[in-house]
N, C-alpha and C positions, 0 to 999 in steps of 0.2 A: 326219705323222710317219712315218719309215721305220724298219723293224725288220730285224734280221739274219735272213735266211731260212736261212742255213746253220746257225744256232744251233738252229733247230727240227729240221733234218735230223740234226744231231749228237745231239739228244735222242732222236730216233726210233731211230738206230743203237744208241745206248747201251742203250736199253730193249729193243731187239730181241735183243741179246746175252743178256739176262736171260730171254727167253721171256715167257710169260704176257701177251702184248700183242697187241691186235687194232687194226689201223689201216685206216681207209677214207679215201681221198682222192678228192674229186670236183672236177673242173675243167671249166669251160665257157669256151671261147675264142671271142671274137667276130671279126668280119671285119677289125677293125683290129689284131688280135694281142694285145688286152688280154683278160685272163681273170679270172673269179671262181673262187677256189680255197678249198675248205673241207677241213679235216683233222679227223677224229675219231679220237682215240687212247683206246682202252678199256684203262685200267690197273687196273681194279677188282680183278683177280686178284692183282696185286702189292700192293694196299693191304691184303690180308689178312695180310701179314707184319708182325710187331710192329715191326720196324725202320722200315718205311715209315710206320706209324701215328705213331711217335714223331717223325718228321721234321716232319710237319705243314706241308709246303711246298706252295705253289701254283706249278706250272710256268709259269703265265701271268706271274708276277711276275719270272721270270728272263730275260725278253726284254729285250734291250738295244738302245738306239738307236744307229744308225750311218749317218748320211746319206751317207757315202762309199761304202757297199757298193753294188755295181752291181746284183746280183740281190736284190731286196727285195720284201717284201709291203708294201702300203700299205693304209690304211683298215682296219686290223686290229681284229677283235673276238675276244676270247678268254675262255672260261669254263672252270672246273674244278669239277665237282660229282660226288660219289659215285665218284671214281676215273676219271672220263671227262673228258678235255680236248678241247674243241671250239674250233677256231680257223678263222677265215675272213678273207679279204682279197683284194686285187686284185694281179695279177702282170702285168708287161709282158713278154710272151713274145718280143717282138722283140729283147730284150736277153739272152735265154738261149740258149746253144748247143743245137743239136738241133732248133730250130724254124725253118721257112722259109715264106715266103709270096710269091707272085708271080702277078699276073693272075688273081686269084680261086682260085688253087690253094694248098693248104696241106699241110705235112708236119711231123709231130712224131716224132722219134726218141726213144723213151722212155728207154732206158738212158743215152744221151749227155746228155739233158736233165737227168736227176736225178743222174748221176754228177758233172756239172760243178758242181752245187750243194753236194755233200757232200764232194768230193775234198779240198779244202783242209783242212777240219776233221778228216776221217777219217784222212788221211795224217799230219797233225800229231800226233794223239793215238793213232795205232795202232789205230783202230777201223775195221772193215770189215763190210759186210753179209755174211750167210751166202752162200757161193758153191759150195763143194764139195758133192757129194751127201750126204756125212756131216753137214756143217754144216746143210744144209737139212733133212735128216731129223730132226736133233736139235732144230732150231728148231720144226718142226712138232710134234714130240713134246711140247715145252714149251708148245704152244698158241699159238705166234706166227703171226699172219696179217697180210698187208699187201697190200691191193688198191687199185688206182688206176683210177678211172673218168674218162674224158675225152670231152668232146663238142666236136667240131671245127666250124668254120663250114661252112655248106652241107650237102652230102651226103657221106657216107663213100664213097670210090671204091676204096680198097684198105687193107688192114691185115694185119699179121702178128704173131703172138704173143699176140693178144687175142681177145676174144669180143664181137661186136656185140650190144648189148642192144636190147630193144624200144623204149626211150625215146630211142634215137639215141646213147647213150654207148657207148664201147668199154671193156671191162673187161680189165685186165692184172693177173695174179697175180704179184707180185714173187718168190715162191718157186718158181714154175713157168714163168718167163719164158725163152724161148730167147735166143740171142746177138743175133739180129736181131728187134727189136720196134719197130714203127712204126705210124702211122695216117696216111692221106692223105685229103684231102677237097677238094671243089670247089664253088664257088657257081655255079649255072647262069647263063650270060651274061644271060639274060632278066630276072633279078631283081637284078642288081647295080646298084641305084639308090642314089646317095648322098642325103644329106638335102636338098641344094639341088634335085636333080632331083625328089624326092618332093614338095617344096613347090611347085615349078613346075607339076607336073602337077595338084596339088590346086588351084592358083590358076586354071589354065585351065578346069578342071571347074566351079569356082565361077562364073567369068565367063560360061561357056556357060549355066549354070543360071539366072543372073540375066537374061541376054539372052533366054532362052526364056520366062521369066516375064513380062518386059516386053512381048514380042511377043504373048503370050497376052492380057494385059490390054488392050493397044492394039486388038487385033482385036475385043474385046468392046465 
């Protein structure tokens, strides 16, 4: 079942305008351009308001199915507990603008990628992420945080606007992101083995091992 990804982005934007929101997104992209994406939205500060308590709504229940949507999360899991919404799923990056892959080289333009997901909804409803220095300062003052961690296939060869972490992820702060923000990576040629090649090598090793064992037994 496929779910609207832009609906989630719209929810993030709407809550961002209210402040008191902390968002951490972690995405790991594999060599085929598929990714595992997890999003944690801490809205516990908002839940302290009486109006929020009276609503008694679960954001996970508001996700709508739309099989025609091009950019979608699949295999979604969503929980909402103590004001924290945790969502995970799979995303086909080959269908999202801002991502490219060729001959073991990969590039993800952060802003282009996420703006393409939210532009339709944000333009329609007049919602936009904080952009001016005043808006960003105000968002920070309200306690709004939005960090994106991405791990690319292979080794990171170049990045701008982010900070390379010890675990191989690159961290981008959406409130302190420059106009140019991207990450590039490359899989070394020596380890670009597909599944068939891997099984073939394994089969050859197995045959050699059996042949060596038979030779040893026959000599005895």
